[in-house]
C-alpha positions in Angstrom: 8.1 6.9 -16.7 11.8 7.1 -15.9 13.8 4.3 -13.8 14.7 6.4 -11.0 11.2 8.0 -11.0 10.1 4.0 -10.5 12.4 3.6 -7.6 11.1 6.7 -6.3 7.4 6.0 -6.5 8.3 3.0 -5.0 10.2 3.9 -1.9 7.8 6.6 -1.1 5.0 3.6 -1.2 6.9 1.7 0.9 7.2 4.4 3.8 3.6 4.8 3.4 2.8 1.0 3.8 5.2 1.4 7.1 3.3 4.4 8.6 0.3 2.5 8.1 1.3 -0.6 9.5 2.1 0.8 12.8 -1.0 3.1 13.0 -2.7 -0.6 12.3 -0.6 -2.1 15.1 -1.4 0.9 17.5 -5.5 0.4 16.5 -4.5 -3.3 17.4 -2.8 -3.0 20.5 -5.5 -0.6 22.3 -8.3 -3.1 21.0 -9.5 -2.6 24.7 -8.5 0.3 25.8 -12.1 2.7 26.8 -12.7 5.6 24.6 -10.1 4.4 22.1 -10.9 5.4 18.6 -9.5 3.6 15.7 -7.0 5.3 13.8 -6.0 5.5 9.6 -3.7 7.0 7.6 -4.8 8.9 4.4 -4.6 6.4 1.4 -1.3 6.5 -1.0 -3.9 7.7 -3.2 -4.7 10.4 -2.1 -1.3 11.5 -0.8 0.1 10.9 -4.4 -2.7 13.0 -5.7 -1.6 16.1 -3.5 2.0 16.0 -4.3 1.9 14.7 -7.9 -0.1 16.7 -10.5 -1.8 14.5 -12.7 -2.6 16.0 -16.7 -5.6 14.7 -19.1 -3.6 14.2 -22.8 -6.3 12.9 -24.2 -10.3 13.4 -24.5 -11.0 9.9 -23.0 -9.1 9.7 -20.4 -10.9 9.8 -16.9 -10.5 13.2 -14.8 -8.8 12.9 -11.5 -12.4 14.2 -10.1 -13.8 11.1 -11.5 -11.7 8.5 -9.9 -12.4 10.3 -6.5 -16.2 9.5 -7.1 -15.2 6.3 -7.5 -13.2 5.5 -4.5 -15.8 7.2 -2.3 -18.3 4.9 -3.3 -16.3 1.6 -2.4 -15.7 2.9 0.9 -18.1 3.1 4.0 -18.5 -0.9 4.2 -17.5 -3.1 7.4 -18.5 0.0 10.1 -17.0 -0.4 13.5 -19.6 -0.9 16.2 -18.7 1.6 19.2 -18.9 -0.8 22.0 -20.0 0.5 25.7 -16.8 1.3 27.0 -16.5 3.8 23.6 -14.0 1.6 22.2 -14.5 1.7 18.2 -11.8 -0.8 17.1 -12.8 -4.0 15.0 -10.1 -6.5 15.3 -11.3 -8.2 12.2 -11.4 -5.1 10.0 -7.8 -4.8 11.4 -6.4 -7.7 10.4 -7.7 -7.3 7.1 -6.2 -3.8 6.7 -2.9 -5.4 7.7 -3.2 -8.2 5.5 -3.7 -6.1 2.5 -0.4 -3.8 3.9 1.4 -7.2 3.3 0.3 -8.0 -0.3 1.2 -4.5 -1.1 4.6 -5.1 0.3 4.9 -8.2 -1.7 3.8 -6.6 -4.9 5.4 -3.6 -4.8 8.9 -5.9 -4.3 7.9 -8.3 -7.2 7.3 -5.1 -9.4 10.8 -3.5 -8.2 12.5 -7.2 -8.4 11.0 -7.4 -12.1 12.2 -4.0 -13.2 15.5 -4.4 -11.6 16.1 -7.6 -13.9 14.6 -5.8 -17.0 17.6 -2.8 -16.3 20.5 -5.3 -15.5 19.5 -7.2 -19.2 19.4 -3.6 -21.2 22.9 -2.8 -19.4 24.4 -6.2 -19.9 23.6 -5.9 -23.6 
């Protein structure tokens, strides 16, 4: 992967994380709104799979269909119950999502900091 592609990928993930945090914040703000349905954004992996085509170069690599099947099996836990008011926001679940976004930001920043240090050391000679 070329350096600029890595920076572009990190930038796109940060944009996605900002959008997801905004949706999570909206869910938390509307936790007591009657009839409000919790929202979430499409996963970053799904967004990237639509914009970047992957090619299997070795017969032992997993195909993208196999990865999608694994992801579907993982989801579905912690479904929110619908309250009498029609609201289905689960604050516990929303706080977990928010924490996941924070961890992703931190990891993305650390990866880019490390990569930046590697580029600086190569250019300094």
